[in-house]
C-alpha positions as CSV (number, residue, x, y, z in Angstrom):
1,M,60.6,10.1,183.4
2,R,57.5,10.6,185.4
3,G,57.5,12.1,188.9
4,E,58.6,10.1,191.9
5,K,55.2,8.6,192.5
6,F,52.4,7.6,190.2
7,A,49.6,5.0,189.9
8,V,48.4,2.7,187.1
9,S,45.1,0.8,186.9
10,A,43.3,-1.4,184.5
11,P,39.7,-2.7,184.4
12,G,38.1,-6.1,184.5
13,R,35.4,-7.0,182.0
14,I,32.2,-8.7,181.3
15,C,31.5,-10.6,178.1
16,L,28.0,-9.6,176.8
17,F,28.1,-11.9,173.8
18,G,30.5,-14.4,172.3
19,E,31.5,-16.3,175.4
20,H,33.8,-19.2,174.4
21,Q,34.1,-17.7,170.9
22,D,37.2,-15.6,170.9
23,Y,39.7,-18.5,170.9
24,L,37.8,-19.9,167.9
25,G,38.2,-16.6,165.9
26,L,34.4,-15.8,166.3
27,P,33.2,-12.3,167.2
28,V,32.7,-11.0,170.8
29,I,31.0,-8.1,172.4
30,A,32.5,-7.2,175.8
31,A,32.7,-4.2,178.2
32,A,35.3,-3.0,180.6
33,I,33.8,-2.4,184.1
34,N,34.8,-0.3,187.1
35,R,36.3,-3.2,189.1
36,R,40.0,-2.6,188.6
37,I,43.5,-3.6,189.5
38,T,45.7,-0.7,190.7
39,A,49.4,-0.3,191.3
40,T,50.9,2.5,193.3
41,V,54.5,3.1,192.3
42,E,57.4,4.9,194.0
43,L,60.5,5.2,192.0
44,S,63.8,4.1,193.6
45,L,66.9,6.2,193.5
46,N,69.4,3.4,192.9
47,G,69.4,0.1,191.0
48,T,66.9,-1.7,188.7
49,A,65.1,-3.8,191.3
50,V,61.3,-3.8,191.6
51,H,60.0,-4.6,195.0
52,L,56.4,-5.9,194.6
53,E,53.9,-6.0,197.4
54,M,50.6,-7.8,196.7
55,P,48.6,-7.7,200.0
56,D,45.4,-9.1,198.4
57,I,47.2,-12.5,197.9
58,Q,49.7,-12.0,200.7
59,Q,52.7,-12.2,198.4
60,Q,55.9,-10.3,197.7
61,M,58.3,-10.5,194.9
62,L,61.7,-9.0,194.0
63,L,62.4,-8.6,190.2
64,N,65.5,-7.1,188.5
65,L,64.5,-5.3,185.3
66,A,68.1,-5.3,184.0
67,H,68.0,-9.0,183.2
68,E,66.1,-11.5,181.1
69,Q,63.7,-13.3,183.4
70,E,63.7,-17.0,184.1
71,Y,60.1,-18.3,184.7
72,Q,59.5,-19.8,188.1
73,H,56.1,-21.4,187.2
74,S,53.5,-21.5,184.5
75,R,51.5,-18.2,184.1
76,D,54.4,-16.3,185.5
77,Y,53.0,-13.1,184.0
78,L,55.0,-10.4,185.8
79,R,58.3,-11.9,184.7
80,A,56.9,-12.5,181.2
81,G,55.9,-8.9,180.9
82,I,59.5,-7.8,181.5
83,N,60.7,-10.2,178.9
84,V,58.2,-9.1,176.3
85,L,59.0,-5.4,176.8
86,R,62.7,-6.1,176.6
87,R,62.1,-7.8,173.2
88,H,60.3,-4.6,172.2
89,Q,63.5,-2.6,173.0
90,A,62.6,-1.4,176.4
91,E,65.6,-0.4,178.5
92,F,65.5,0.0,182.3
93,V,67.8,2.0,184.4
94,R,65.6,2.5,187.6
95,G,63.6,0.3,189.8
96,A,60.6,1.0,192.0
97,T,58.5,-0.1,195.0
98,V,55.1,-1.3,193.7
99,R,52.0,-2.1,195.7
100,I,49.3,-3.9,193.8
101,T,45.7,-4.1,195.0
102,G,42.4,-4.8,193.2
103,T,38.7,-5.0,193.4
104,I,38.2,-7.5,190.5
105,P,37.1,-11.0,191.8
106,M,40.1,-13.2,191.1
107,R,39.9,-16.5,189.2
108,A,36.2,-15.8,188.7
109,G,35.8,-15.0,185.0
110,V,36.1,-11.2,185.1
111,G,39.5,-10.9,183.4
112,S,41.6,-10.2,186.5
113,S,44.7,-11.8,185.1
114,S,44.5,-9.8,181.9
115,A,43.9,-6.6,183.8
116,L,47.0,-7.4,185.9
117,V,49.0,-8.0,182.7
118,I,47.9,-4.8,180.9
119,M,48.4,-2.7,184.1
120,W,51.9,-4.2,184.6
121,L,52.9,-3.6,181.0
122,R,51.7,0.0,181.1
123,L,53.7,0.4,184.4
124,L,56.8,-1.0,182.8
125,C,56.4,1.4,179.9
126,E,56.6,4.2,182.4
127,L,59.7,2.7,184.1
128,A,61.6,2.4,180.8
129,E,64.2,5.0,179.8
130,P,63.1,6.7,177.8
131,P,59.4,5.9,178.6
132,L,57.8,3.8,175.9
133,Q,55.1,5.6,174.0
134,V,52.5,2.9,173.2
135,D,48.9,3.1,172.0
136,A,46.2,1.1,173.7
137,E,45.8,-1.4,170.8
138,T,49.5,-2.2,170.8
139,L,49.4,-2.6,174.5
140,A,46.5,-5.1,174.1
141,R,48.6,-7.1,171.6
142,W,51.6,-7.2,174.0
143,G,49.2,-8.3,176.7
144,H,48.1,-11.2,174.6
145,Q,51.7,-12.1,173.9
146,T,52.6,-12.0,177.6
147,E,49.6,-14.0,178.9
148,V,48.7,-16.4,176.1
149,L,51.4,-16.8,173.6
150,E,54.3,-16.8,176.0
151,F,52.8,-19.8,177.9
152,H,51.1,-21.6,174.9
153,E,47.7,-21.3,176.6
154,P,44.3,-21.3,175.0
155,G,42.7,-17.9,174.9
156,G,41.9,-14.9,172.7
157,M,42.3,-11.1,172.9
158,M,39.0,-10.1,174.4
159,D,40.3,-9.5,177.9
160,H,43.3,-7.6,176.7
161,F,41.4,-5.3,174.4
162,C,38.9,-4.5,177.2
163,A,41.6,-3.8,179.8
164,A,43.6,-1.6,177.4
165,L,40.8,0.2,175.4
166,G,37.9,0.3,177.8
167,G,34.3,0.9,176.8
168,V,31.9,-1.5,175.1
169,L,33.7,-3.3,172.3
170,F,32.9,-5.5,169.3
171,I,35.9,-7.6,168.8
172,D,36.8,-9.4,165.6
173,T,39.0,-12.2,167.0
174,Q,40.3,-13.5,163.7
175,P,44.0,-12.5,163.2
176,P,45.2,-9.9,163.1
177,Y,42.3,-9.0,165.5
178,R,40.4,-5.7,165.6
179,A,38.3,-3.9,168.2
180,E,35.4,-1.5,167.4
181,R,34.0,0.7,170.0
182,L,30.2,0.6,170.1
183,P,28.2,3.8,170.6
184,V,26.1,2.6,173.4
185,A,25.3,3.8,176.9
186,L,24.8,0.6,178.9
187,N,23.3,1.0,182.4
188,G,21.8,-1.4,184.9
189,L,24.6,-4.0,185.2
190,I,25.1,-6.1,188.3
191,L,28.1,-8.4,188.6
192,A,27.8,-11.3,191.0
193,D,30.3,-13.9,192.2
194,S,29.0,-17.4,192.9
195,L,31.9,-17.9,195.2
196,Q,32.5,-21.3,193.4
197,P,36.1,-21.7,192.4
198,K,36.8,-22.3,188.7
199,A,39.7,-23.5,186.5
200,T,39.8,-21.1,183.6
201,V,42.6,-22.6,181.5
202,E,41.3,-26.2,181.9
203,V,37.7,-25.3,181.0
204,L,38.8,-23.3,178.0
205,A,41.1,-26.1,176.8
206,A,38.4,-28.8,177.1
207,S,35.8,-26.6,175.3
208,R,38.2,-25.7,172.5
209,R,39.3,-29.4,172.1
210,D,35.7,-30.6,171.7
211,V,34.7,-27.9,169.2
212,T,37.8,-28.5,167.2
213,E,37.2,-32.2,167.1
214,G,33.5,-31.6,166.2
215,V,34.5,-29.3,163.3
216,E,37.0,-31.9,162.0
217,R,34.2,-34.6,162.1
218,I,31.8,-32.3,160.2
219,R,34.4,-31.6,157.5
220,E,34.8,-35.3,156.9
221,I,31.2,-35.2,155.7
222,M,30.8,-31.6,154.6
223,P,34.3,-30.4,153.4
224,H,33.2,-26.8,152.9
225,F,31.9,-26.3,156.5
226,D,33.2,-23.1,158.0
227,L,32.5,-22.2,161.6
228,H,32.5,-18.5,160.7
229,S,30.1,-18.5,157.7
230,T,28.1,-21.8,157.4
231,P,24.5,-21.2,158.4
232,L,23.2,-23.4,161.2
233,E,20.4,-24.6,159.0
234,E,22.8,-25.9,156.4
235,A,24.9,-27.7,159.1
236,E,22.0,-29.4,161.0
237,D,21.8,-32.6,158.9
238,V,25.6,-33.2,159.4
239,L,25.4,-32.4,163.1
240,G,23.0,-35.3,163.5
241,R,25.6,-37.6,162.0
242,I,28.5,-37.0,164.4
243,P,28.7,-37.9,168.1
244,E,26.2,-35.9,170.3
245,R,28.9,-34.5,172.5
246,Y,30.7,-32.7,169.6
247,A,27.4,-31.8,167.8
248,R,26.0,-30.1,170.8
249,R,29.1,-27.9,171.3
250,V,29.4,-27.0,167.6
251,R,25.7,-26.2,167.4
252,A,26.0,-24.0,170.5
253,N,28.8,-22.0,169.0
254,L,26.9,-21.5,165.7
255,I,23.9,-20.2,167.6
256,N,26.0,-17.9,169.8
257,R,27.9,-16.7,166.7
258,D,24.5,-15.6,165.2
259,L,23.3,-14.1,168.6
260,T,26.5,-12.0,168.7
261,R,26.1,-10.7,165.2
262,R,22.4,-9.9,165.9
263,A,23.4,-8.0,169.1
264,H,26.1,-6.1,167.2
265,R,23.6,-4.8,164.7
266,M,21.1,-3.9,167.4
267,L,23.6,-2.0,169.6
268,N,24.8,0.1,166.6
269,D,21.2,1.4,166.4
270,D,20.4,4.1,168.9
271,R,16.8,2.9,169.1
272,W,17.8,-0.5,170.5
273,D,15.4,-2.1,173.0
274,P,16.4,-3.1,176.6
275,E,14.0,-6.0,176.7
276,T,15.4,-7.4,173.5
277,L,18.9,-7.1,174.9
278,G,17.8,-9.0,178.0
279,N,16.3,-11.8,175.9
280,L,19.4,-12.1,173.7
281,L,21.5,-12.4,176.9
282,L,19.3,-15.2,178.2
283,A,19.4,-17.0,174.8
284,H,23.2,-16.9,174.9
285,H,23.3,-18.2,178.5
286,A,21.0,-21.1,177.5
287,Q,23.6,-22.2,175.0
288,L,26.5,-21.9,177.5
289,R,24.5,-23.9,180.0
290,D,23.0,-26.6,177.7
291,G,25.4,-26.7,174.8
292,L,28.8,-26.1,176.5
293,D,28.0,-27.3,180.0
294,V,29.7,-24.3,181.7
295,S,27.0,-23.2,184.1
296,T,26.4,-24.7,187.6
297,P,23.4,-25.3,189.8
298,K,24.3,-22.4,192.0
299,I,24.8,-20.0,189.0
300,E,21.3,-21.1,187.8
301,K,19.8,-20.4,191.2
302,M,21.4,-17.0,191.3
303,L,20.3,-16.0,187.8
304,E,16.7,-17.2,188.5
305,A,16.6,-15.1,191.6
306,A,17.8,-12.1,189.7
307,L,15.1,-12.5,187.0
308,R,12.4,-12.8,189.8
309,A,13.8,-9.5,191.2
310,G,13.2,-7.7,187.9
311,A,16.3,-8.4,185.8
312,L,15.7,-8.3,182.0
313,G,18.4,-10.9,181.4
314,G,21.9,-12.1,182.3
315,K,24.4,-14.9,181.8
316,V,27.4,-16.7,183.2
317,N,30.5,-14.6,182.7
318,G,33.9,-16.0,181.7
319,S,34.9,-19.6,181.1
320,G,32.3,-20.8,183.5
321,G,32.2,-23.9,185.8
322,G,31.9,-21.5,188.7
323,G,33.0,-17.9,189.1
324,C,30.9,-14.9,188.1
325,L,27.7,-14.1,186.3
326,F,26.0,-10.8,185.6
327,A,22.5,-9.4,185.2
328,Y,21.1,-6.6,183.1
329,A,18.5,-4.8,185.3
330,P,18.1,-1.1,184.5
331,G,16.0,0.4,187.2
332,R,16.1,-2.7,189.4
333,E,19.7,-2.7,190.4
334,E,19.4,-2.7,194.2
335,E,16.7,-5.4,194.1
336,V,18.9,-7.6,192.0
337,V,22.0,-7.1,194.2
338,E,19.9,-8.3,197.1
339,A,18.5,-11.3,195.2
340,F,22.0,-12.4,194.2
341,E,23.3,-12.1,197.7
342,S,20.2,-13.9,199.1
343,A,21.0,-16.8,196.7
344,G,24.4,-17.2,198.3
345,G,26.7,-15.0,196.2
346,M,28.4,-11.5,196.4
347,A,27.1,-8.8,194.1
348,W,28.0,-5.2,193.0
349,R,26.5,-2.6,190.8
350,V,29.0,-1.9,188.0
351,R,29.3,0.5,185.2
352,V,31.2,0.5,181.9
353,D,34.6,2.0,182.5
354,T,37.7,3.4,180.8
355,G,40.7,1.3,179.8
356,V,44.2,1.4,181.5
357,T,45.1,4.7,183.0
358,V,48.2,6.4,184.5
359,T,47.7,9.1,187.1
């Protein structure tokens, strides 16, 4: 058992390429960033109760680790984490007082819920007796189980891999899932919050439903169509024969699939070009805006302001419909922060960061 006090933290993330792709089993490139959720923990002398203080959202909770948890609402992730670890043979004999705070914009597309889940699971591993020794990849899989599978929600493993492993990752989201660390130093990132509320689960569910319906319609005409391997050029004729709503979304995903693979090849080459990266980000954003309808007028205004201030590229971040975006602007970071804020948002310089840590 660790000393009487310790801290656990996990990062948020940005999605560079592959937005709205991970739940379809298509590849993703994402990066953990230094906006984090942190818990300070003081072990208790008696009992298995955990007293939770969450001042950022003005909530408190009391949980008993000795018992299977009964969920009080959908997305009851803290109770779900206890249940998942108990199924993985965790035993708890001590409780704690836990204070959770964060610097990740919440409900804004930066992976705050997954960072919370990964941080919480890692904390619970420390509270177990004996402490659970778990590698980062396994922790990511437990996080996906806790947040997505436990509540039958749409979503992939991008956020959980980023929060657990850190760094810049190429993620193969076809089961059994795999994350590959990219050897790239990525500087000049600015995260911005549009301050528009978003509904992550609802947006993801609607997008997934439309793409799935589109693929089924295509296969009625083209039985060998495969979202992972069929070239866009080969599918174009059939896309013109299904309803425009579905065709537009499937086409956007095929284009973004190819952009992600192109970016993966480029970022594995140490001679990659920043301007090309910026252009690829803008091409990806165009498909999210025009093909998947997940941008907003305010996000467009903010991105345009960033480009005028010298950003090489940028895109909406997360499920969209509000929330965050980011810009890539090496050497022009302060100008872009000011441009984002002048356009009505909040902005921060961010850097690629480590995964979950215990100190």
